[in-house]
C-alpha positions, 0 to 999 in steps of 0.5 A: 892714680900716679904711674908706676905703683899698680901692678900690670893689669892684662889678660890672662888664660886660665886652664883648669888641669883637671879637664883642660877648661879655659878661660881668659879673664883679667889679672895681675899675676905673673907668668912665665909662660904663654901660650895662644888664642883660636884667635891669634893673642896671645896671652900668660898663661896659669894651671888651675887645679880647680874652677867652677868647672871641676869643683864637685860644689858647681858641677852636682857631684857632692855627696851629701853627710846628711843622707850618710847618718850623724855620729851617734848613729856612725858609732853606735854601727860601728859598736853594735856587734861589740853589744854596746847598749843604748 
């Protein structure tokens, strides 16, 4: 591989803003912020809004749309008082 053409690939600390969950992985992202880890390492710091620790799909708090009924059923329930026939 040629020298000087690849981005700097290093360890980066990502933090979930909704619950404070931290994880370290390797990345080429640039960040002006740094964080000192418990073991003394100083790593670039990237804030995330959603991770697998807070996303409803991964946490199991996702609501199922199928249990709410279909679109036609919702329409019929909404306009049942107007006397619209099936």
